[in-house]
VOBA-1610 file (N, C-alpha, C; in pm, whole numbers, padded with zeros to 5 digits, always signed):
BEGIN
Met-02320-02366-04259Met-02265-02486-04193Met-02156-02548-04277Leu-02174-02547-04409Leu-02074-02608-04493Leu-01945-02530-04491Leu-01951-02397-04483Leu-01831-02319-04484Leu-01756-02323-04351Ala-01821-02361-04242Ala-01755-02369-04113Ala-01652-02484-04114Gly-01691-02597-04176Gly-01599-02708-04192Gly-01570-02792-04072Asn-01660-02790-03974Asn-01633-02871-03855Asn-01733-02982-03836Met-01805-03019-03939Met-01909-03123-03923Met-01894-03229-04034Thr-01935-03351-03998Thr-01941-03455-04098Thr-02073-03445-04176Met-02089-03520-04281Met-02211-03519-04361Met-02327-03561-04271Arg-02308-03661-04189Arg-02412-03707-04097Arg-02450-03597-03997Gly-02351-03524-03950Gly-02376-03414-03855Gly-02451-03301-03917Ile-02420-03272-04046Ile-02491-03165-04117Ile-02635-03201-04137Val-02663-03323-04175Val-02800-03369-04199Val-02875-03367-04063Arg-02812-03412-03957Arg-02877-03414-03827Arg-02909-03272-03778Glu-02820-03179-03803Glu-02843-03040-03765Glu-02956-02977-03848Leu-02962-03013-03975Leu-03072-02964-04059Leu-03208-03018-04011Gln-03212-03147-03976Gln-03334-03205-03925Gln-03375-03135-03795His-03280-03100-03711His-03311-03040-03583His-03361-02896-03604Lys-03299-02819-03692Lys-03335-02680-03709Lys-03466-02661-03786Ala-03491-02747-03884Ala-03607-02729-03970Ala-03691-02856-03973Ser-03728-02906-03859Ser-03793-03034-03850Ser-03925-03044-03928Ser-04012-02944-03919Ser-04140-02953-03982Ser-04131-02925-04134Ser-04038-02839-04175Ser-04029-02804-04315Ser-03951-02908-04397Cys-03870-02991-04329Cys-03790-03091-04402Cys-03853-03227-04396His-03973-03238-04341His-04040-03367-04331His-04065-03428-04470Gly-04018-03549-04493Gly-04041-03617-04620Gly-03943-03577-04729Arg-03837-03503-04701Arg-03738-03464-04800Arg-03611-03538-04781Asp-03537-03555-04892Asp-03407-03622-04885Asp-03300-03516-04856Leu-03263-03501-04730Leu-03171-03398-04693Leu-03029-03427-04735Arg-02991-03554-04742Arg-02857-03591-04794Arg-02842-03544-04937Ala-02944-03561-05018Ala-02936-03516-05158Ala-02925-03367-05166Asn-02993-03295-05076Asn-02983-03149-05077Asn-02844-03100-05040Val-02781-03165-04943Val-02647-03129-04900Val-02549-03161-05014Arg-02563-03277-05076Arg-02476-03316-05187Arg-02489-03213-05304Ala-02612-03175-05332Ala-02635-03076-05441Ala-02570-02942-05404Arg-02581-02898-05283Arg-02516-02773-05242Arg-02366-02780-05256Leu-02307-02893-05216Leu-02161-02912-05234Leu-02125-02911-05380Tyr-02205-02974-05466Tyr-02184-02978-05609Tyr-02177-02837-05665Trp-02277-02752-05630Trp-02280-02617-05686Trp-02169-02531-05629Leu-02128-02551-05507Leu-02013-02480-05455Leu-01886-02514-05532Arg-01871-02644-05566Arg-01756-02685-05647Arg-01762-02623-05787Arg-01882-02614-05845Arg-01896-02556-05976Arg-01863-02409-05976Lys-01885-02342-05864Lys-01854-02198-05857Lys-01708-02172-05822Gly-01628-02279-05813Gly-01482-02262-05789Gly-01440-02284-05647Arg-01528-02320-05556Arg-01486-02349-05419Arg-01431-02492-05416Leu-01348-02515-05318Leu-01288-02647-05302Leu-01354-02718-05183Ala-01414-02831-05207Ala-01478-02908-05102Ala-01401-03041-05086Asp-01353-03064-04964Asp-01284-03187-04933Asp-01313-03234-04796Arg-01261-03354-04759Arg-01285-03408-04633Arg-01151-03436-04565Asp-01146-03420-04430Asp-01021-03444-04358Asp-01021-03588-04307Ala-00924-03616-04223Ala-00906-03754-04170Ala-01022-03802-04082Gln-01092-03708-04016Gln-01208-03743-03938Gln-01337-03739-04015Asp-01329-03730-04149Asp-01440-03728-04242Asp-01531-03605-04226Arg-01470-03493-04180Arg-01544-03372-04173Arg-01530-03296-04305Thr-01638-03236-04351Thr-01642-03166-04479Thr-01592-03023-04461His-01500-02984-04549His-01449-02849-04551His-01470-02786-04687Val-01520-02662-04690Val-01535-02590-04817Val-01447-02465-04807Arg-01360-02445-04909Arg-01273-02330-04907Arg-01301-02244-05028
//
């Protein structure tokens, strides 16, 4: 989802809740998405946001 680049942070979290509703119960999904973006940046990928606040990873 992060590499597709067509969703906002809120949209990514909402999609995660929808796809894995029972396994993500009680977890901080925003922190998980932020951590994944952090590690993608550490590995040399570029993560930025466009004018509509959609997250893009290149």
